[in-house]
N, C-alpha and C positions, 0 to 999 in steps of 0.2 A: 953851712952844708952838714956840721955835726948836728944840729939841730935837726934838720931835714930828715938825716937819716934815722935818728931815734924816733922821730914821729912816724917814720916810714917802718921801721922795725916792730914800734908798740902795735900800729895797726894790724902788721901782717902776724904778728905773736897773737893778737886778741882773734884775727879769723881763724888761726890754728885751733886756738883753745875752744872757740865755738864749735868748730867743726868736730873737734874730738868729743866734745859734751854731746852734741846732738848724736854722734854715734854711739856714745856711751848709754845715751838715754833710749835710743834704739835698740840696742843690743840687750838692755834692763827690761824693756817693753816686750821685745822676742823672748828672753828667756822666762818672763811672766806669763806671757802668753802660752807659751809651751809649758810651763808647770802646770797651770789651769787645766789645761786640754789633758794632761797626765792624770791631773787628780779627778778631773771628770769621768775619764776611763776607769777608775779605781773605785768610785763608789758602787756602781751596780755590780761590781765583782763580789764585793764583801756583803752584798743583799743576799746573797744564797749561802755564804760561809765566810768561816775565818780562813785566812789564806797566811802562806809564809812568806817572806820577804822574796824567795826565790822565786816562787811561783807568780808573785806580784811583779816581779822585773820582767818574766817571760812574758805574762799576759798583756801588760800595757806597752812592752817592745822598749824597755829602756834598759841602761846597765843595773846592775847591783846598787852601786853607791847612788846612782839617781833615784830609784827606787826607796832606799834608805833616806836620802833626802826628803822627799815626798812624804813619808809616813812619818818621819821625825816633827815636821813641820804640824801635822794634823794632830799628833801625839801631844804636842807642845799647846796646843789647842784646845785639847779635852775631847777631842772630836773623836779620836781613835784611842784604843789601848793595845798595848803590845805584851805579851806574855811569853817569857822564855819555855821553851819543852825542854823542861830538865832530865826527863826519863828519854830523851832521844839521843843519839849519837851526834857529834859533831860533823856539820859537812864542811870541807876545803877549812878547816880550823875555826868555823863559825858554829856558835852555839844557836840552833833553831829556834825561831820565836813566830808566833801565830799573831796576826794582826786581824782585830776585830773592831766594830763601832763601841764607842763607849756609851751602853746605853742609859745610862744615868744620867747623861749631859742634858736631855730635855725631851720633850715631846711635840708633836705635830698635832694641832687641833684641828677636825675635818666635820664640816656641817654640811648636810645635804638636804636643799628642800625642794628637791625635783620630783620625788615619787609621792605616793599617796600618805606614806609615813614620813615625819621629819625624822632625821639622823643625826647624831652628833657621836662622834670616835675621836680616840687619841691613839695615834702611831707612835712608834718610837724611831730612832734614826734608821733602823733597817727596814723601815716600812712596813713591820708587822702591828697588827692592830693590838692593841692594850685593852681596851674597853670601848664598849659601843652601847647606846641608848637610842631608842625610839620613842616618840611622840605621836599619838593618833593624829593625822593630817586631815585637811578639810579642802574644800574645793579652791579657796582662794587665801593666802599668807598675807598676814596683817602685820604691822609694827609689832602688836603684843606677842605675836609668833616669835619673832627674831628676839626679841626680851626675854621669852621663856627661852628659847635655845642657849643665850647667852648664861642664863643662869643655871642649865643643866650642864654648860661646859665649865662653869666655875666650880658646881657640886662635883663635877668627875673629877677635877684636878685635886680635890681634897680626898678622893679615894684611897683605898690601900693598893689598888693597882697601879694609881699614878705614883706611888713612892715617894710623893714629896717634890717630884720632878717638875723644872719649870718648863713653862708653856715657850715655845721658839718661834711658832708661825703659825697662821690660821689660813686655812682655805675653805671656801663657801663654793658650793656647787646650786646654781640656780638657773630656772626657766628663763627665757626672755632675750633681748638684744642689749648686751653689755658694752657700754664704751670701754675698750681696752686700755685707756690712758687713765680714767677718773675713777671706773667701778659704777660710774651711774646707768641708770637704766634708761636706754632709749625708747624702750617697749617691753611691756613683760604683763600680760594679761592675767595670770595667776597671781601677781603681787598686787595686792591692792594699795592705790595711791603709791603707786612705784614711783611716780615722779618725786616724790616727797621723801623716799627712802633710799639710802646708800649703806647698803650691810657692811660694805668693804670699810668706809668711814667710822661707822658705828662700833664695829668689834675692834678696830684699831684704837679708837678713843678709850674704850673700856678694857681693854687686856694689854695695851702698850705695847704690841707686837706687831709686825709686818703680818698684812691681811691681803688676800687676794679673793675677788668675785670672779667664778668662771662660769662660762656657759655649760649647762648641763649635757648636752649632747655631744660638745666637743671633750668634755670630761669621760663620758662613757666611751667615746671613740680610743681616746688616750689610752683606758683601762685594757681596751680590747689591742691596742696594738703593744702593751707593756705585756700581757698576761694572756690574751685571747687567741682569737683565730686569725688577727693580722700579723703574719710572722715578718720577721726581719728582712726576708726577700722580697717583700710587696712594696713596690715604689709607688702605685696609684691605686686608690681605694676611694670607695664611698661608704659611709658609713650611715645608715638611716634608721632613725627612730620614727615608730608607729605606734601611737599611744593616743591621749587624749587630744594631742597636737602632734604634728610632724616636723620634723627638722631634719638636717643633715650635717655630717661634717665631711670635709675632703681631706684625704691624703694625696698630695701631689708632689712627686720628685722627692719621696720619701719624707717629706714633712708636711704637718698639719697647715693647711690653707687658712688664714684667719680672716684675711681680706683687710682693706686700707682703714676701717674703722674697728675691725674684730667681728662684723656681723655677718660673715659668710655663713652658708648653711641654712640661712633663714628662707622659708618658702614664702612665698609672695601671698598677702593677706589683701584682698581687694575690698573697697567701699563698694558695696552692690547699689550702685546709682541707677542701674540701666539693664535692660535684657543680658547684653553682652557681658557686663561685668559679673552678673548673677551666674550666668553658665560658663564663665571660663574655668574650664578645670586644666588645661595644659600646663605641665609640667607640676601639678598639684598633685597629691597625695592623699588617700580616702582614709580617712582618721578612723579608730576606734570610737571617738565620739559621734563620727557623723555615721556609724554602722548601730551604733545604739539608738541615735536620736531618731533615724529615718525607721528602725523599726517600733519605737514608740508612736510616732506619727502614722504610722500604716495602722497599728492595733487600733488608734484612736478613729483614724479613718472608716474602719470597719466596725466601729461600735461595740470593741474589745477593750475596756478600760484595763490600766496597767497600774500597778503599785507606785510606780516613781515617773509622775509626768514633768517632773522638773526640768529635765533636758541633763542634769548632772548625771554621770554613769553610777549606776547603782551597781557595784560589782558582784554583790549577793545575787540580785536578781539576773545579770547577764550571765553569773556561772550557772544559775539554774536553767536557763533557757539553752545554755549550752550542753547541759547533759541530757535535757529533754529532746535535744536536737529539734528546736523551735524552727519550724518553716519560713516563718517570717524573716527571723534571724537570718538562716541560713541563705536567704535571698539576698539580703545585702550585704552578707559575708561573701557571697560569690562576686556580686557586682564590684566589692571593694577589692577583690583580687585581680579583677581585669583592668581596674583603673590603675592600681599599682604596680602590676606587670609594665604596662604601658610607660608609667612613669619611670620606673626603673630603665628600661630599655632607652629612653629618652635619655636620661643622665647619661648610661654607658656610652652612647652613641656620642655625645657632646664630649666626654671628658675622656675617653678610651682608656678606661680603668683594667686593672687587673683582677680586681675583686668587689665585690658589694656585699657589706654586711647587714644584716635586718635584726633588729631588737626592738622591745618595747612591749606593752601589755597586748598588743595585736597577737602575739605569739600564745595568749590563752587558749586561741583557737587550735592550737596544738600541730600534728603533723598533718591533718587534713587541709589546713591553710596554706602551709607550706607547698604541699602537694599542688593545690590550687593555683599558685603564685608560678611553680616551674612549668605547668602546664600551660598558663596563658602565655607566658614568656615565650614558649617554644612556638605557640600558635602564631601569636602576634610578630615576632620577631621576622622582620623581610631579609635579614641576612644572616648572620650566626652570632647568637648571643656569647661572645668572646669571654666576659669576665665570668670568673666561677661566682657563684652565689652562695654565701654561709650564710648561718644564723648563729647569734650571738648563743654563747652556753652560760652566759651567766644569767641571773633573775633579775633582780633590781637594785643590785648594789653596785653597778659598773661604774655609775657618777661617782659614788662614795671611792671607789678604788682609786679611779682617774684623779681626781683631786688630791687625794693623798699622795699619789705619784708625782703630780704638777707640784705641790706644796713642798713635798721633801726636796725634790731636784732643785726647787728655786732656793731654799733655804742653803742648801749648799752652795749653789753659786755665789750667794751673798756672801757665804765664808770664805769661798776661793778668792774673791774680789776683795775682801777686806784685808785678807792675808798679802795678797800681791800689793795692796796699797802700802803695806808695813814695810815690805822688802823694798820698796823703790823709795822709803823715807816720805812718804806723803802723811 
């Protein structure tokens, strides 16, 4: 009986211990999750200005000791710095301090191959640009171009502006359908031999820091959400890019929708194998490239030769036509506004959004194009065009800004996860 009692006691004690450890682990995980959530709240606050611990406590909704613990952990990790305000009087017996980023900690590298010029930039932890360089772009991006961009980034890290700070993270904005798990291109017309190139892997191997490849349209929409016309109260929006090609980014229920594989927002591209597929324009946008090509083709049909008949957009020629109010160009601009108005109505009705934001080189046509769009939306809409139509205030740096924002955020997220792992003894 004594042996049976001891065995029963042992198993009961083991069960109690296991329950205790599970509860302890769950409590630690809950505390870590709460700490991470509060750290994520803190970072955007410090993007604007240095803050006191009292203000941090009030802004993120935690006690003063909790705010102190959050800041202390990030200060020990060299991410933040705390400076005592010696000139100010004590509050509640405490010497006031100001908390800010430790800008000497490192830099975020950002590369943008989405626009005409290829861009490389360095950002600090407060998401402020430190240095930016541009390389003349071309119609197609090759492996050599990525190598030149890498050399430019290396050179920038040696510059006086970089001050010897280490590279922490790299974000790359690129056109194309990008596998969100691997960074491989599923389709990218502008990237030559895209199936043989993975910029994410290439830059990671070269610089030894985490690298992410982002879709350019989604990045541009992210910049609009962080800094532009998509304000915090907007829950559902469509961001439309109209340039040489067209694309969408969807903001649904307050978050960017990426889809099952990361390919959301791609506009259908058909193989023109028959009359139906050649003429299918439903849910398609009318691109700047199409306006340009149709104008070129029409002039050729009329026996009026053009300076550029390659089909690629010659922006100097296009700008000349715009200034001269070329009637052939204006015809296709008007046709484009009609088709794009119909597409916008279709997407707005399908998704029931609050806001539509339009951006891209098609806005070269200025206020007249915006007015045409609004006119045709009002004429074609059988109901009431409920979403507000806005136009981006950015020129061509929104993809760069969006990637900087995302790369900065992902860097901090990785830091928070690492600190949580250390707290839990992993």
